[in-house]
mmCIF entry with sequence, helices, sheets and N, C-alpha, C, O atoms, coordinates in Angstrom:
data_MODEL
# 
_entry.id   MODEL 
# 
_entity.id                         1 
_entity.type                       polymer 
_entity.pdbx_number_of_molecules   1 
# 
_entity_poly.entity_id                      1 
_entity_poly.type                           'polypeptide(L)' 
_entity_poly.nstd_linkage                   no 
_entity_poly.nstd_monomer                   no 
_entity_poly.pdbx_seq_one_letter_code       MKPTNKAQELRAFLLLSVVMAPVLAVGIVSGFGFLVWMFQLFAGPPGPTH 
_entity_poly.pdbx_seq_one_letter_code_can   MKPTNKAQELRAFLLLSVVMAPVLAVGIVSGFGFLVWMFQLFAGPPGPTH 
_entity_poly.pdbx_strand_id                 A 
# 
loop_
_entity_poly_seq.entity_id 
_entity_poly_seq.num 
_entity_poly_seq.mon_id 
_entity_poly_seq.hetero 
1 1  MET n 
1 2  LYS n 
1 3  PRO n 
1 4  THR n 
1 5  ASN n 
1 6  LYS n 
1 7  ALA n 
1 8  GLN n 
1 9  GLU n 
1 10 LEU n 
1 11 ARG n 
1 12 ALA n 
1 13 PHE n 
1 14 LEU n 
1 15 LEU n 
1 16 LEU n 
1 17 SER n 
1 18 VAL n 
1 19 VAL n 
1 20 MET n 
1 21 ALA n 
1 22 PRO n 
1 23 VAL n 
1 24 LEU n 
1 25 ALA n 
1 26 VAL n 
1 27 GLY n 
1 28 ILE n 
1 29 VAL n 
1 30 SER n 
1 31 GLY n 
1 32 PHE n 
1 33 GLY n 
1 34 PHE n 
1 35 LEU n 
1 36 VAL n 
1 37 TRP n 
1 38 MET n 
1 39 PHE n 
1 40 GLN n 
1 41 LEU n 
1 42 PHE n 
1 43 ALA n 
1 44 GLY n 
1 45 PRO n 
1 46 PRO n 
1 47 GLY n 
1 48 PRO n 
1 49 THR n 
1 50 HIS n 
# 
_struct_asym.id          A 
_struct_asym.entity_id   1 
# 
loop_
_struct_conf.conf_type_id 
_struct_conf.id 
_struct_conf.pdbx_PDB_helix_id 
_struct_conf.beg_label_comp_id 
_struct_conf.beg_label_asym_id 
_struct_conf.beg_label_seq_id 
_struct_conf.pdbx_beg_PDB_ins_code 
_struct_conf.end_label_comp_id 
_struct_conf.end_label_asym_id 
_struct_conf.end_label_seq_id 
_struct_conf.pdbx_end_PDB_ins_code 
_struct_conf.beg_auth_comp_id 
_struct_conf.beg_auth_asym_id 
_struct_conf.beg_auth_seq_id 
_struct_conf.end_auth_comp_id 
_struct_conf.end_auth_asym_id 
_struct_conf.end_auth_seq_id 
_struct_conf.pdbx_PDB_helix_class 
_struct_conf.details 
_struct_conf.pdbx_PDB_helix_length 
HELX_P HELX_P1 AA1 LYS A 6  ? LEU A 14 ? LYS A 6  LEU A 14 1 ? 9  
HELX_P HELX_P2 AA2 LEU A 15 ? MET A 20 ? LEU A 15 MET A 20 3 ? 6  
HELX_P HELX_P3 AA3 ALA A 21 ? ALA A 43 ? ALA A 21 ALA A 43 1 ? 23 
# 
_struct_conf_type.id          HELX_P 
_struct_conf_type.criteria    ? 
_struct_conf_type.reference   ? 
# 
loop_
_atom_site.group_PDB 
_atom_site.id 
_atom_site.type_symbol 
_atom_site.label_atom_id 
_atom_site.label_alt_id 
_atom_site.label_comp_id 
_atom_site.label_asym_id 
_atom_site.label_entity_id 
_atom_site.label_seq_id 
_atom_site.pdbx_PDB_ins_code 
_atom_site.Cartn_x 
_atom_site.Cartn_y 
_atom_site.Cartn_z 
_atom_site.occupancy 
_atom_site.B_iso_or_equiv 
_atom_site.pdbx_formal_charge 
_atom_site.auth_seq_id 
_atom_site.auth_comp_id 
_atom_site.auth_asym_id 
_atom_site.auth_atom_id 
_atom_site.pdbx_PDB_model_num 
ATOM 1   N N  . MET A 1 1  ? 17.121  -1.842 -11.937 1.00 0.00 ? 1  MET A N  1 
ATOM 2   C CA . MET A 1 1  ? 16.483  -1.458 -10.702 1.00 0.00 ? 1  MET A CA 1 
ATOM 3   C C  . MET A 1 1  ? 17.485  -1.444 -9.630  1.00 0.00 ? 1  MET A C  1 
ATOM 4   O O  . MET A 1 1  ? 18.223  -2.419 -9.496  1.00 0.00 ? 1  MET A O  1 
ATOM 5   N N  . LYS A 1 2  ? 17.582  -0.377 -8.817  1.00 0.00 ? 2  LYS A N  1 
ATOM 6   C CA . LYS A 1 2  ? 18.641  -0.301 -7.836  1.00 0.00 ? 2  LYS A CA 1 
ATOM 7   C C  . LYS A 1 2  ? 18.228  -1.088 -6.557  1.00 0.00 ? 2  LYS A C  1 
ATOM 8   O O  . LYS A 1 2  ? 17.122  -0.848 -6.073  1.00 0.00 ? 2  LYS A O  1 
ATOM 9   N N  . PRO A 1 3  ? 19.044  -2.011 -5.978  1.00 0.00 ? 3  PRO A N  1 
ATOM 10  C CA . PRO A 1 3  ? 18.716  -2.612 -4.805  1.00 0.00 ? 3  PRO A CA 1 
ATOM 11  C C  . PRO A 1 3  ? 18.563  -1.623 -3.547  1.00 0.00 ? 3  PRO A C  1 
ATOM 12  O O  . PRO A 1 3  ? 19.251  -0.620 -3.358  1.00 0.00 ? 3  PRO A O  1 
ATOM 13  N N  . THR A 1 4  ? 17.645  -2.042 -2.815  1.00 0.00 ? 4  THR A N  1 
ATOM 14  C CA . THR A 1 4  ? 17.353  -1.153 -1.646  1.00 0.00 ? 4  THR A CA 1 
ATOM 15  C C  . THR A 1 4  ? 18.183  -1.415 -0.427  1.00 0.00 ? 4  THR A C  1 
ATOM 16  O O  . THR A 1 4  ? 18.538  -2.578 -0.231  1.00 0.00 ? 4  THR A O  1 
ATOM 17  N N  . ASN A 1 5  ? 18.540  -0.468 0.426   1.00 0.00 ? 5  ASN A N  1 
ATOM 18  C CA . ASN A 1 5  ? 19.277  -0.625 1.485   1.00 0.00 ? 5  ASN A CA 1 
ATOM 19  C C  . ASN A 1 5  ? 18.350  -0.759 2.683   1.00 0.00 ? 5  ASN A C  1 
ATOM 20  O O  . ASN A 1 5  ? 17.124  -0.787 2.585   1.00 0.00 ? 5  ASN A O  1 
ATOM 21  N N  . LYS A 1 6  ? 19.084  -0.846 3.911   1.00 0.00 ? 6  LYS A N  1 
ATOM 22  C CA . LYS A 1 6  ? 18.286  -1.011 5.051   1.00 0.00 ? 6  LYS A CA 1 
ATOM 23  C C  . LYS A 1 6  ? 17.454  0.222  5.561   1.00 0.00 ? 6  LYS A C  1 
ATOM 24  O O  . LYS A 1 6  ? 16.378  0.123  6.150   1.00 0.00 ? 6  LYS A O  1 
ATOM 25  N N  . ALA A 1 7  ? 18.120  1.439  5.244   1.00 0.00 ? 7  ALA A N  1 
ATOM 26  C CA . ALA A 1 7  ? 17.471  2.681  5.648   1.00 0.00 ? 7  ALA A CA 1 
ATOM 27  C C  . ALA A 1 7  ? 16.186  2.819  4.774   1.00 0.00 ? 7  ALA A C  1 
ATOM 28  O O  . ALA A 1 7  ? 15.170  3.265  5.307   1.00 0.00 ? 7  ALA A O  1 
ATOM 29  N N  . GLN A 1 8  ? 16.180  2.480  3.540   1.00 0.00 ? 8  GLN A N  1 
ATOM 30  C CA . GLN A 1 8  ? 14.975  2.646  2.685   1.00 0.00 ? 8  GLN A CA 1 
ATOM 31  C C  . GLN A 1 8  ? 14.010  1.549  3.163   1.00 0.00 ? 8  GLN A C  1 
ATOM 32  O O  . GLN A 1 8  ? 12.809  1.820  3.164   1.00 0.00 ? 8  GLN A O  1 
ATOM 33  N N  . GLU A 1 9  ? 14.395  0.411  3.543   1.00 0.00 ? 9  GLU A N  1 
ATOM 34  C CA . GLU A 1 9  ? 13.496  -0.564 3.980   1.00 0.00 ? 9  GLU A CA 1 
ATOM 35  C C  . GLU A 1 9  ? 12.833  -0.061 5.242   1.00 0.00 ? 9  GLU A C  1 
ATOM 36  O O  . GLU A 1 9  ? 11.606  -0.103 5.342   1.00 0.00 ? 9  GLU A O  1 
ATOM 37  N N  . LEU A 1 10 ? 13.612  0.421  6.225   1.00 0.00 ? 10 LEU A N  1 
ATOM 38  C CA . LEU A 1 10 ? 13.071  0.937  7.486   1.00 0.00 ? 10 LEU A CA 1 
ATOM 39  C C  . LEU A 1 10 ? 12.114  2.169  7.124   1.00 0.00 ? 10 LEU A C  1 
ATOM 40  O O  . LEU A 1 10 ? 11.047  2.244  7.733   1.00 0.00 ? 10 LEU A O  1 
ATOM 41  N N  . ARG A 1 11 ? 12.405  3.051  6.256   1.00 0.00 ? 11 ARG A N  1 
ATOM 42  C CA . ARG A 1 11 ? 11.553  4.124  5.963   1.00 0.00 ? 11 ARG A CA 1 
ATOM 43  C C  . ARG A 1 11 ? 10.175  3.711  5.378   1.00 0.00 ? 11 ARG A C  1 
ATOM 44  O O  . ARG A 1 11 ? 9.128   4.264  5.717   1.00 0.00 ? 11 ARG A O  1 
ATOM 45  N N  . ALA A 1 12 ? 10.246  2.714  4.487   1.00 0.00 ? 12 ALA A N  1 
ATOM 46  C CA . ALA A 1 12 ? 9.063   2.134  3.857   1.00 0.00 ? 12 ALA A CA 1 
ATOM 47  C C  . ALA A 1 12 ? 8.287   1.451  4.929   1.00 0.00 ? 12 ALA A C  1 
ATOM 48  O O  . ALA A 1 12 ? 7.066   1.605  4.900   1.00 0.00 ? 12 ALA A O  1 
ATOM 49  N N  . PHE A 1 13 ? 8.823   0.701  5.893   1.00 0.00 ? 13 PHE A N  1 
ATOM 50  C CA . PHE A 1 13 ? 8.033   -0.003 6.902   1.00 0.00 ? 13 PHE A CA 1 
ATOM 51  C C  . PHE A 1 13 ? 7.328   1.022  7.764   1.00 0.00 ? 13 PHE A C  1 
ATOM 52  O O  . PHE A 1 13 ? 6.148   0.872  8.083   1.00 0.00 ? 13 PHE A O  1 
ATOM 53  N N  . LEU A 1 14 ? 8.092   2.126  8.161   1.00 0.00 ? 14 LEU A N  1 
ATOM 54  C CA . LEU A 1 14 ? 7.494   3.004  9.027   1.00 0.00 ? 14 LEU A CA 1 
ATOM 55  C C  . LEU A 1 14 ? 6.508   3.734  8.397   1.00 0.00 ? 14 LEU A C  1 
ATOM 56  O O  . LEU A 1 14 ? 5.561   4.074  9.107   1.00 0.00 ? 14 LEU A O  1 
ATOM 57  N N  . LEU A 1 15 ? 6.499   4.087  7.130   1.00 0.00 ? 15 LEU A N  1 
ATOM 58  C CA . LEU A 1 15 ? 5.429   4.730  6.364   1.00 0.00 ? 15 LEU A CA 1 
ATOM 59  C C  . LEU A 1 15 ? 4.223   3.858  6.322   1.00 0.00 ? 15 LEU A C  1 
ATOM 60  O O  . LEU A 1 15 ? 3.098   4.289  6.576   1.00 0.00 ? 15 LEU A O  1 
ATOM 61  N N  . LEU A 1 16 ? 4.475   2.638  6.002   1.00 0.00 ? 16 LEU A N  1 
ATOM 62  C CA . LEU A 1 16 ? 3.318   1.696  5.987   1.00 0.00 ? 16 LEU A CA 1 
ATOM 63  C C  . LEU A 1 16 ? 2.609   1.456  7.404   1.00 0.00 ? 16 LEU A C  1 
ATOM 64  O O  . LEU A 1 16 ? 1.393   1.526  7.588   1.00 0.00 ? 16 LEU A O  1 
ATOM 65  N N  . SER A 1 17 ? 3.492   1.186  8.292   1.00 0.00 ? 17 SER A N  1 
ATOM 66  C CA . SER A 1 17 ? 2.914   0.829  9.608   1.00 0.00 ? 17 SER A CA 1 
ATOM 67  C C  . SER A 1 17 ? 2.415   1.943  10.447  1.00 0.00 ? 17 SER A C  1 
ATOM 68  O O  . SER A 1 17 ? 1.415   1.784  11.148  1.00 0.00 ? 17 SER A O  1 
ATOM 69  N N  . VAL A 1 18 ? 3.121   3.159  10.407  1.00 0.00 ? 18 VAL A N  1 
ATOM 70  C CA . VAL A 1 18 ? 2.772   4.246  11.317  1.00 0.00 ? 18 VAL A CA 1 
ATOM 71  C C  . VAL A 1 18 ? 1.840   5.160  10.557  1.00 0.00 ? 18 VAL A C  1 
ATOM 72  O O  . VAL A 1 18 ? 1.044   5.766  11.275  1.00 0.00 ? 18 VAL A O  1 
ATOM 73  N N  . VAL A 1 19 ? 1.768   5.384  9.299   1.00 0.00 ? 19 VAL A N  1 
ATOM 74  C CA . VAL A 1 19 ? 0.968   6.230  8.536   1.00 0.00 ? 19 VAL A CA 1 
ATOM 75  C C  . VAL A 1 19 ? -0.257  5.554  7.844   1.00 0.00 ? 19 VAL A C  1 
ATOM 76  O O  . VAL A 1 19 ? -1.424  5.819  8.129   1.00 0.00 ? 19 VAL A O  1 
ATOM 77  N N  . MET A 1 20 ? 0.113   4.709  6.965   1.00 0.00 ? 20 MET A N  1 
ATOM 78  C CA . MET A 1 20 ? -0.878  4.116  6.037   1.00 0.00 ? 20 MET A CA 1 
ATOM 79  C C  . MET A 1 20 ? -1.928  3.204  6.721   1.00 0.00 ? 20 MET A C  1 
ATOM 80  O O  . MET A 1 20 ? -3.106  3.176  6.365   1.00 0.00 ? 20 MET A O  1 
ATOM 81  N N  . ALA A 1 21 ? -1.377  2.410  7.799   1.00 0.00 ? 21 ALA A N  1 
ATOM 82  C CA . ALA A 1 21 ? -2.288  1.462  8.363   1.00 0.00 ? 21 ALA A CA 1 
ATOM 83  C C  . ALA A 1 21 ? -3.367  2.156  9.253   1.00 0.00 ? 21 ALA A C  1 
ATOM 84  O O  . ALA A 1 21 ? -4.527  1.744  9.225   1.00 0.00 ? 21 ALA A O  1 
ATOM 85  N N  . PRO A 1 22 ? -3.009  3.171  10.018  1.00 0.00 ? 22 PRO A N  1 
ATOM 86  C CA . PRO A 1 22 ? -4.071  3.888  10.736  1.00 0.00 ? 22 PRO A CA 1 
ATOM 87  C C  . PRO A 1 22 ? -4.925  4.678  9.828   1.00 0.00 ? 22 PRO A C  1 
ATOM 88  O O  . PRO A 1 22 ? -6.123  4.786  10.089  1.00 0.00 ? 22 PRO A O  1 
ATOM 89  N N  . VAL A 1 23 ? -4.415  5.243  8.780   1.00 0.00 ? 23 VAL A N  1 
ATOM 90  C CA . VAL A 1 23 ? -5.297  5.949  7.866   1.00 0.00 ? 23 VAL A CA 1 
ATOM 91  C C  . VAL A 1 23 ? -6.320  5.090  7.254   1.00 0.00 ? 23 VAL A C  1 
ATOM 92  O O  . VAL A 1 23 ? -7.496  5.452  7.204   1.00 0.00 ? 23 VAL A O  1 
ATOM 93  N N  . LEU A 1 24 ? -5.904  3.936  6.773   1.00 0.00 ? 24 LEU A N  1 
ATOM 94  C CA . LEU A 1 24 ? -6.780  2.955  6.163   1.00 0.00 ? 24 LEU A CA 1 
ATOM 95  C C  . LEU A 1 24 ? -7.810  2.474  7.174   1.00 0.00 ? 24 LEU A C  1 
ATOM 96  O O  . LEU A 1 24 ? -8.983  2.326  6.830   1.00 0.00 ? 24 LEU A O  1 
ATOM 97  N N  . ALA A 1 25 ? -7.406  2.230  8.390   1.00 0.00 ? 25 ALA A N  1 
ATOM 98  C CA . ALA A 1 25 ? -8.371  1.757  9.357   1.00 0.00 ? 25 ALA A CA 1 
ATOM 99  C C  . ALA A 1 25 ? -9.421  2.823  9.672   1.00 0.00 ? 25 ALA A C  1 
ATOM 100 O O  . ALA A 1 25 ? -10.610 2.523  9.782   1.00 0.00 ? 25 ALA A O  1 
ATOM 101 N N  . VAL A 1 26 ? -8.978  4.040  9.811   1.00 0.00 ? 26 VAL A N  1 
ATOM 102 C CA . VAL A 1 26 ? -9.904  5.132  10.132  1.00 0.00 ? 26 VAL A CA 1 
ATOM 103 C C  . VAL A 1 26 ? -10.809 5.197  8.926   1.00 0.00 ? 26 VAL A C  1 
ATOM 104 O O  . VAL A 1 26 ? -12.021 5.163  9.143   1.00 0.00 ? 26 VAL A O  1 
ATOM 105 N N  . GLY A 1 27 ? -10.368 5.288  7.652   1.00 0.00 ? 27 GLY A N  1 
ATOM 106 C CA . GLY A 1 27 ? -11.117 5.299  6.515   1.00 0.00 ? 27 GLY A CA 1 
ATOM 107 C C  . GLY A 1 27 ? -12.117 4.249  6.350   1.00 0.00 ? 27 GLY A C  1 
ATOM 108 O O  . GLY A 1 27 ? -13.247 4.528  5.951   1.00 0.00 ? 27 GLY A O  1 
ATOM 109 N N  . ILE A 1 28 ? -11.730 2.940  6.662   1.00 0.00 ? 28 ILE A N  1 
ATOM 110 C CA . ILE A 1 28 ? -12.743 1.890  6.433   1.00 0.00 ? 28 ILE A CA 1 
ATOM 111 C C  . ILE A 1 28 ? -13.761 2.039  7.535   1.00 0.00 ? 28 ILE A C  1 
ATOM 112 O O  . ILE A 1 28 ? -14.949 1.951  7.225   1.00 0.00 ? 28 ILE A O  1 
ATOM 113 N N  . VAL A 1 29 ? -13.442 2.241  8.713   1.00 0.00 ? 29 VAL A N  1 
ATOM 114 C CA . VAL A 1 29 ? -14.466 2.333  9.842   1.00 0.00 ? 29 VAL A CA 1 
ATOM 115 C C  . VAL A 1 29 ? -15.435 3.520  9.741   1.00 0.00 ? 29 VAL A C  1 
ATOM 116 O O  . VAL A 1 29 ? -16.631 3.396  10.003  1.00 0.00 ? 29 VAL A O  1 
ATOM 117 N N  . SER A 1 30 ? -14.895 4.636  9.364   1.00 0.00 ? 30 SER A N  1 
ATOM 118 C CA . SER A 1 30 ? -15.674 5.833  9.162   1.00 0.00 ? 30 SER A CA 1 
ATOM 119 C C  . SER A 1 30 ? -16.621 5.630  7.876   1.00 0.00 ? 30 SER A C  1 
ATOM 120 O O  . SER A 1 30 ? -17.777 6.054  7.857   1.00 0.00 ? 30 SER A O  1 
ATOM 121 N N  . GLY A 1 31 ? -16.071 4.998  6.891   1.00 0.00 ? 31 GLY A N  1 
ATOM 122 C CA . GLY A 1 31 ? -16.852 4.782  5.710   1.00 0.00 ? 31 GLY A CA 1 
ATOM 123 C C  . GLY A 1 31 ? -18.078 3.824  5.854   1.00 0.00 ? 31 GLY A C  1 
ATOM 124 O O  . GLY A 1 31 ? -19.166 3.963  5.295   1.00 0.00 ? 31 GLY A O  1 
ATOM 125 N N  . PHE A 1 32 ? -17.710 2.851  6.684   1.00 0.00 ? 32 PHE A N  1 
ATOM 126 C CA . PHE A 1 32 ? -18.792 1.901  7.070   1.00 0.00 ? 32 PHE A CA 1 
ATOM 127 C C  . PHE A 1 32 ? -19.820 2.584  7.869   1.00 0.00 ? 32 PHE A C  1 
ATOM 128 O O  . PHE A 1 32 ? -21.011 2.422  7.605   1.00 0.00 ? 32 PHE A O  1 
ATOM 129 N N  . GLY A 1 33 ? -19.400 3.385  8.891   1.00 0.00 ? 33 GLY A N  1 
ATOM 130 C CA . GLY A 1 33 ? -20.245 4.095  9.626   1.00 0.00 ? 33 GLY A CA 1 
ATOM 131 C C  . GLY A 1 33 ? -21.183 5.121  8.859   1.00 0.00 ? 33 GLY A C  1 
ATOM 132 O O  . GLY A 1 33 ? -22.335 5.339  9.234   1.00 0.00 ? 33 GLY A O  1 
ATOM 133 N N  . PHE A 1 34 ? -20.637 5.700  7.820   1.00 0.00 ? 34 PHE A N  1 
ATOM 134 C CA . PHE A 1 34 ? -21.308 6.616  7.054   1.00 0.00 ? 34 PHE A CA 1 
ATOM 135 C C  . PHE A 1 34 ? -22.370 5.852  6.178   1.00 0.00 ? 34 PHE A C  1 
ATOM 136 O O  . PHE A 1 34 ? -23.450 6.380  5.912   1.00 0.00 ? 34 PHE A O  1 
ATOM 137 N N  . LEU A 1 35 ? -22.028 4.582  5.734   1.00 0.00 ? 35 LEU A N  1 
ATOM 138 C CA . LEU A 1 35 ? -22.919 3.859  4.997   1.00 0.00 ? 35 LEU A CA 1 
ATOM 139 C C  . LEU A 1 35 ? -24.080 3.418  5.739   1.00 0.00 ? 35 LEU A C  1 
ATOM 140 O O  . LEU A 1 35 ? -25.205 3.402  5.239   1.00 0.00 ? 35 LEU A O  1 
ATOM 141 N N  . VAL A 1 36 ? -23.794 3.016  7.077   1.00 0.00 ? 36 VAL A N  1 
ATOM 142 C CA . VAL A 1 36 ? -24.983 2.616  7.979   1.00 0.00 ? 36 VAL A CA 1 
ATOM 143 C C  . VAL A 1 36 ? -25.898 3.818  8.223   1.00 0.00 ? 36 VAL A C  1 
ATOM 144 O O  . VAL A 1 36 ? -27.121 3.686  8.252   1.00 0.00 ? 36 VAL A O  1 
ATOM 145 N N  . TRP A 1 37 ? -25.271 5.012  8.400   1.00 0.00 ? 37 TRP A N  1 
ATOM 146 C CA . TRP A 1 37 ? -26.070 6.280  8.675   1.00 0.00 ? 37 TRP A CA 1 
ATOM 147 C C  . TRP A 1 37 ? -26.964 6.601  7.657   1.00 0.00 ? 37 TRP A C  1 
ATOM 148 O O  . TRP A 1 37 ? -28.146 6.850  7.893   1.00 0.00 ? 37 TRP A O  1 
ATOM 149 N N  . MET A 1 38 ? -26.382 6.613  6.316   1.00 0.00 ? 38 MET A N  1 
ATOM 150 C CA . MET A 1 38 ? -27.221 6.739  5.229   1.00 0.00 ? 38 MET A CA 1 
ATOM 151 C C  . MET A 1 38 ? -28.293 5.792  4.946   1.00 0.00 ? 38 MET A C  1 
ATOM 152 O O  . MET A 1 38 ? -29.361 6.149  4.449   1.00 0.00 ? 38 MET A O  1 
ATOM 153 N N  . PHE A 1 39 ? -27.992 4.480  5.285   1.00 0.00 ? 39 PHE A N  1 
ATOM 154 C CA . PHE A 1 39 ? -29.042 3.528  5.135   1.00 0.00 ? 39 PHE A CA 1 
ATOM 155 C C  . PHE A 1 39 ? -30.179 3.807  6.092   1.00 0.00 ? 39 PHE A C  1 
ATOM 156 O O  . PHE A 1 39 ? -31.339 3.829  5.681   1.00 0.00 ? 39 PHE A O  1 
ATOM 157 N N  . GLN A 1 40 ? -29.879 4.015  7.329   1.00 0.00 ? 40 GLN A N  1 
ATOM 158 C CA . GLN A 1 40 ? -30.845 4.378  8.381   1.00 0.00 ? 40 GLN A CA 1 
ATOM 159 C C  . GLN A 1 40 ? -31.635 5.671  8.017   1.00 0.00 ? 40 GLN A C  1 
ATOM 160 O O  . GLN A 1 40 ? -32.823 5.759  8.327   1.00 0.00 ? 40 GLN A O  1 
ATOM 161 N N  . LEU A 1 41 ? -31.032 6.606  7.409   1.00 0.00 ? 41 LEU A N  1 
ATOM 162 C CA . LEU A 1 41 ? -31.648 7.779  7.066   1.00 0.00 ? 41 LEU A CA 1 
ATOM 163 C C  . LEU A 1 41 ? -32.882 7.424  6.183   1.00 0.00 ? 41 LEU A C  1 
ATOM 164 O O  . LEU A 1 41 ? -33.951 8.007  6.361   1.00 0.00 ? 41 LEU A O  1 
ATOM 165 N N  . PHE A 1 42 ? -32.741 6.548  5.314   1.00 0.00 ? 42 PHE A N  1 
ATOM 166 C CA . PHE A 1 42 ? -33.775 6.077  4.299   1.00 0.00 ? 42 PHE A CA 1 
ATOM 167 C C  . PHE A 1 42 ? -34.801 5.059  4.863   1.00 0.00 ? 42 PHE A C  1 
ATOM 168 O O  . PHE A 1 42 ? -36.026 5.183  4.842   1.00 0.00 ? 42 PHE A O  1 
ATOM 169 N N  . ALA A 1 43 ? -34.042 3.982  5.395   1.00 0.00 ? 43 ALA A N  1 
ATOM 170 C CA . ALA A 1 43 ? -34.815 2.901  5.885   1.00 0.00 ? 43 ALA A CA 1 
ATOM 171 C C  . ALA A 1 43 ? -35.372 2.996  7.316   1.00 0.00 ? 43 ALA A C  1 
ATOM 172 O O  . ALA A 1 43 ? -36.179 2.144  7.688   1.00 0.00 ? 43 ALA A O  1 
ATOM 173 N N  . GLY A 1 44 ? -35.002 3.944  8.104   1.00 0.00 ? 44 GLY A N  1 
ATOM 174 C CA . GLY A 1 44 ? -35.413 4.059  9.552   1.00 0.00 ? 44 GLY A CA 1 
ATOM 175 C C  . GLY A 1 44 ? -34.532 3.300  10.443  1.00 0.00 ? 44 GLY A C  1 
ATOM 176 O O  . GLY A 1 44 ? -33.793 2.403  10.038  1.00 0.00 ? 44 GLY A O  1 
ATOM 177 N N  . PRO A 1 45 ? -34.625 3.682  11.682  1.00 0.00 ? 45 PRO A N  1 
ATOM 178 C CA . PRO A 1 45 ? -33.768 3.046  12.720  1.00 0.00 ? 45 PRO A CA 1 
ATOM 179 C C  . PRO A 1 45 ? -34.160 1.426  12.802  1.00 0.00 ? 45 PRO A C  1 
ATOM 180 O O  . PRO A 1 45 ? -35.225 0.960  12.397  1.00 0.00 ? 45 PRO A O  1 
ATOM 181 N N  . PRO A 1 46 ? -33.120 0.700  13.385  1.00 0.00 ? 46 PRO A N  1 
ATOM 182 C CA . PRO A 1 46 ? -33.558 -0.644 13.459  1.00 0.00 ? 46 PRO A CA 1 
ATOM 183 C C  . PRO A 1 46 ? -34.356 -0.930 14.682  1.00 0.00 ? 46 PRO A C  1 
ATOM 184 O O  . PRO A 1 46 ? -34.358 -0.166 15.647  1.00 0.00 ? 46 PRO A O  1 
ATOM 185 N N  . GLY A 1 47 ? -35.039 -2.045 14.631  1.00 0.00 ? 47 GLY A N  1 
ATOM 186 C CA . GLY A 1 47 ? -35.909 -2.454 15.785  1.00 0.00 ? 47 GLY A CA 1 
ATOM 187 C C  . GLY A 1 47 ? -37.243 -2.915 15.182  1.00 0.00 ? 47 GLY A C  1 
ATOM 188 O O  . GLY A 1 47 ? -37.531 -2.763 13.995  1.00 0.00 ? 47 GLY A O  1 
ATOM 189 N N  . PRO A 1 48 ? -38.007 -3.473 16.074  1.00 0.00 ? 48 PRO A N  1 
ATOM 190 C CA . PRO A 1 48 ? -39.406 -3.919 15.682  1.00 0.00 ? 48 PRO A CA 1 
ATOM 191 C C  . PRO A 1 48 ? -40.336 -2.766 15.296  1.00 0.00 ? 48 PRO A C  1 
ATOM 192 O O  . PRO A 1 48 ? -40.265 -1.741 15.974  1.00 0.00 ? 48 PRO A O  1 
ATOM 193 N N  . THR A 1 49 ? -41.186 -2.827 14.293  1.00 0.00 ? 49 THR A N  1 
ATOM 194 C CA . THR A 1 49 ? -42.080 -1.853 13.874  1.00 0.00 ? 49 THR A CA 1 
ATOM 195 C C  . THR A 1 49 ? -43.398 -2.309 14.428  1.00 0.00 ? 49 THR A C  1 
ATOM 196 O O  . THR A 1 49 ? -43.770 -3.481 14.353  1.00 0.00 ? 49 THR A O  1 
ATOM 197 N N  . HIS A 1 50 ? -44.112 -1.319 15.004  1.00 0.00 ? 50 HIS A N  1 
ATOM 198 C CA . HIS A 1 50 ? -45.412 -1.618 15.667  1.00 0.00 ? 50 HIS A CA 1 
ATOM 199 C C  . HIS A 1 50 ? -46.579 -1.465 14.693  1.00 0.00 ? 50 HIS A C  1 
ATOM 200 O O  . HIS A 1 50 ? -47.731 -1.674 15.073  1.00 0.00 ? 50 HIS A O  1 
# 
């Protein structure tokens, strides 16, 4: 296995921090929002039932 140099490390860090972290954050938050939306579609909105 070839040792990495500083340019490859910087490129990998930028890819992970600038691209992958925001994509994962948006995916997790929107996935959770979609899950809540689908749950409320079947179970009804939250709040007391009269």
